[in-house]
N, C-alpha and C positions, 0 to 999 in steps of 0.2 A: 576766936580771933587772936592772932599773935601780935602782941604790942611791941613796937619798935623800941629797943633799948640802947643800941650802940651803932650809930650810923657808920662808924669807922670800919666795922666788920659786919656787913649785912649778911643775912642768910642766903639771899638770892640776889643775883645781878641780872636785871632785866635789860636786854639790849634791843633797841629798835633801829635796825639799819634801813635808812630811807634813801630813795631816789625818785624824785618827781611824784610823790604821792601826797601832795598838799591837801587834796580833796578828802583823803581818808585819815589824815593824821589826827584830828581832834577825837574821832571815835576811837582810834587805836590807843592813843595816849590816855584818854579818860578811862578806858577799860583796864588799863594797868594801874593808874593812880588810885582808882576806887576799889582795888582788890581788898577783900576782907582779910587777907594775910598782908601785913604791912612791913615786915622786916626785909626790905629790899632797897637797892639803889637802882636808878634808871639812867642808862647811858643812851643818849640820842646821837646817832651817827647820821651824817649826810654826805653822800658821794657826789658832790657838785651838782645838785639839782638846778634845773633852769626855771622852775616855777617858784612860788613864794614859800617853799618848804622851810627854809632857814628862818624866816621871819616868824613862822608859827612855832618852830622848835625853840627859838630864843625866848618867845613870849612865855611858853610853858616853863622854861628854866628859871625865869624871874620869879615865878609864883611858887616853886616847890624846891626846897633845899635838897631833896633826894636826887635831883636831876643833874647830870653832867652832860656837857656838849662836847662832841669831837667831830669837827668838820674837815673833810678832805680838801686840800688845795688843788689836787688833780684827780680826776675821775679814775677809780680803780678798774672799772669795767667788770667787776666780779662781786656778786652777792657773797660768795664764799670768802673772799678776801675781807669783806666787811665783818663777816662772822668772826674770823680770826682776830681782827683788830679789836672788836668789842670784847672778846674773851681776854685778850691781853691787858685790857684796861680794867677788867672786872675784879672786884674784891670778894665777891660772894662765893660760898661753897658750891652753890648751884647756879646754873646758867639757864635763862629763858630767852631764846631768840624769837622775839615777838615781831614778826614781819610787819612792815609799816602799813600795808593795805588790809590787814586782817584785824579782827577784834575777838573778844571773848566774854564768857560769863565772869561775873565778879568773884567767884569762888574757885576759879581754876587753880591758883596757887595753893589755896587752903586744901584743896583735894590732892594735888600732886606732891607737895612737899613731904607729907608723912610717908609716902611710898619710898622715898629716898632715905628719910630719917630712919625708918624702921627695917629697911632691907639694904644692908651695906653692900651687897653684891650688885644691886640695881644701879645701872649707869644712865638709863633713860626711862622716864615715866611719861606716858602720854595719854591724852583723852581723845574720845571720838570727836570728829569734826562734822559740821554742817557746811555744805558748799553753798555760797551765796554769790549773787551777781554784783555788778557795780552799784546797784541801787538797794543793796541789802535784802533783795528778794531771795528766799530760799529756792535753790535748784534741787538739791536732794541731800540726804544723809550720806556720808561717805560709806556707811554700812552697805548701801546698795552697790557700791563699787566692789567692796569686799566679797559680797555674795556673788557678784558677776564673775570676778576673777577666780575665786577659790571655791565656789559652790558650797559655802560653809556658813554656819551661824556663829562661828567662833568669836567674832567681835561684838556679839550681843551680850557678852558676859565679861566681867573683870578677870584678869589673869596676871600671873607672873611667870615668865618662861626663861629658861636658859638661853643666853645669847647665842651659843653655838647651835642649839636646836632651831632657834628663830631663823638664823642664816641658812641652815641646811634644808629647812622644810617650807619656808615662807618667803624670805628675801631673795631666794633664787628665782622666784617668779615675778616679783614686783616689789617696789618700794612700799612696805607696809606701814611706814610712818609718813603719811602723805604731806604733812605740813609742819614745819619746824615750830610754828606758832603754838601748836598744841602740845609741845614737848618740853619737859624740864630735864636738864642733863647735869650729871655730876662734873664739875669743872676739872677735877683731877684726872678723870677718865678722858675728857676731851683733850687735855694737854698731853696725856700719856700716848694717845694714838696719833699725835702729830697734827691735830686740827683738820680742817676741811681742805680739799684740793682746790687751790685758787685758779688753776688753769683749766678746770673742767667747765664745760658749756652748760650742761642741764642736769646731769646725774651725780653731781658732786655730793648732794645730800644723801643719796642712796649708798654710794660707796663709803661715805663718812659713817653712816649708821652701822654698816657692816664692820668697819674698823672698831667702832665703839663696842659693838656687841661681841666681838671676839675677845674683849677684855672684861665684859660685864653682862648682866642680865637685863631683861626688859620687863617693865610693869605697864599694864594698860587698864584704863577705866573706861567703861562703856557709856558713861554719861556724855552728852553732847555739851561740851564746854568751850569748844573752839569754833570760830567762824572763818572758814577758808574761802577767800575771795577768788572767784574764777572770772577772769576778764575775757572778752571776746577776742582780743588780740594780746595774748600773753607770750612771755618768753618761751613757754613750753610749746605753744603752736609754732612759733618761728624756728625754734631749735629742732623740732622734729623733721624739718626740711633739710637737714644737714647730716651727712654720713657720720660726722664726729660723734653724734649721739649714740650710734650703735657700736662704735669702738668703745665708748665709755661703758656701755652695758656688758659687752663681751669681757672687758677688763674686770669688771665687778664680779661676773660669774666665775671667771678663772681665778680670781683672788679667793672667792669662797671655796672653790675646789681645792686650792692649795692649802687651805688652813682649816678646813672642816671636813669630816667624813660625810659625803653626800651620796645618796642612792643614785646609781648610774642612770636609772630610768628617769628619775626626776630631773637630773641635770640635763639629760638629753632632751626631755620635754621642754625645759626652759629655753634651751638654744633654738629649738624649732619654733617656739612662740616668738622669739626675738627675730628670727628669720622672717616670720610672717609680718611683723611690724615693719621691718626694713623693706620688704617687698612692697608693702602698701604705701610706703613713703616716696618711692622712686618718682612717681608722677609729679609730686610736689617739689622736688628738689630742683635747684637751678642747674640748668644744663651747661656744662663747661668741660674743658679738658679734665679738670680735677674730678668732676662728677663721674666721668667714664672711668678714669684710672682708679679712683678709690672704691667705687661701687663694683668694679670688676674684681677687685681684691676681696671685697666682702662677699660677693657672689661665690668665689672659689672657697671661702671659708664656710659659708652656710651650706653649700652644696654637699659637703661631707656630713653635715648634721641632718640635712633634709634632702635625700636623693631626688625626689620629684619636685625640686624647687622651681625648675624651669616651667613646668606646667602651672605652678602656683602664680608665677610672674605673668604668664599669659592671661590667666583668669583676672589678675589684678588690673591689667591693661583694659580688658573688657569692662570690668567693674568701674574703673575710673571714668571711662567715657560715658557709661550709663549714669553715673553721679553727675556729671556735667549736664547731661540732658535733663535729669530730674531737677537740678538746681535751676536751670533755665525756665522750666515749667512750674517752678515753685511747689514741687511735689515731694521733695526729699524729706523735709522735716515731718510732715503729716504721715508719710509712709513709714518712717522710722518709729514714730509713736505707735502706729497701728501694729507694726511688727513686734514691738516690745510687749504690747498687750496680748497678742496672739501666742507668743512664745516667752512667757515670763521666766526669767533666769537664764535663758539661752542668749537673748539679744538685749542690749542695753541702750535705752533711749538716748543717754547722754554721751 
């Protein structure tokens, strides 16, 4: 256990950016305050919540001198703007963005801090996550997601990897750091890369990690130390129904291409996968003039990457109608579970 000696300059600044998560705040804050590593300050942000979040945050601040409050007078509309605000207020050498609806094991900091202390090139150290629902019930280990996406047991073992290699071989396919709550970051690297993109809708974290790892290395711990809350109606669900998400991913992949040497076959495969995601999202997007204009533009872009894209889109239309029928008959979820059992590793239940 690290004993707190000088609160003026804490080793870690823990930032909890909150918006309407009053229900989850006690578990989140307690999991921070009770860490076995104690050399930290805690910055509680609130982005104009409409529930009783501020009352809860203020009560905690009265009880612990390590806590600072920073409440917005106007809603920022951006998680990433809150990240940047918290870091600007932070005094610590390391940053932990502990999202307000998540929670963690009490030894998370004790495990991650030495990885940054002992490896000066490491800019991000993160631990394995367990995905839970609104009632803290386990859904699955995020390792299942890794195995589904990468067909690899890589994340079953600790590792330290070059940031450039991580971008070129893994971040081109997916955001391999699924939850900021499970990561500890070097503040100097955060600031050097310009912080998070406040105008981004969904993939600002993915692009931000790429920027960080172009300047630093990545450390990973296979222990399940973070609990990543998955809501039935999350921002991710809503944002996937907008073309902007796919522009963000394209921008991220192009940024990696411009700054890292990437195998042409791998980057081509990454674009094809994004084209598949985009095609599957069309039925869920709101139909408007913007829908037709922007998605026609994306179609022309992806058609170069995936020549048989039109056939794929026809398949998606048939598939989406089939899903509607299965949902009406309440058969979709049981069939997905059965498919996952029949073809382990090929299909993913969640």
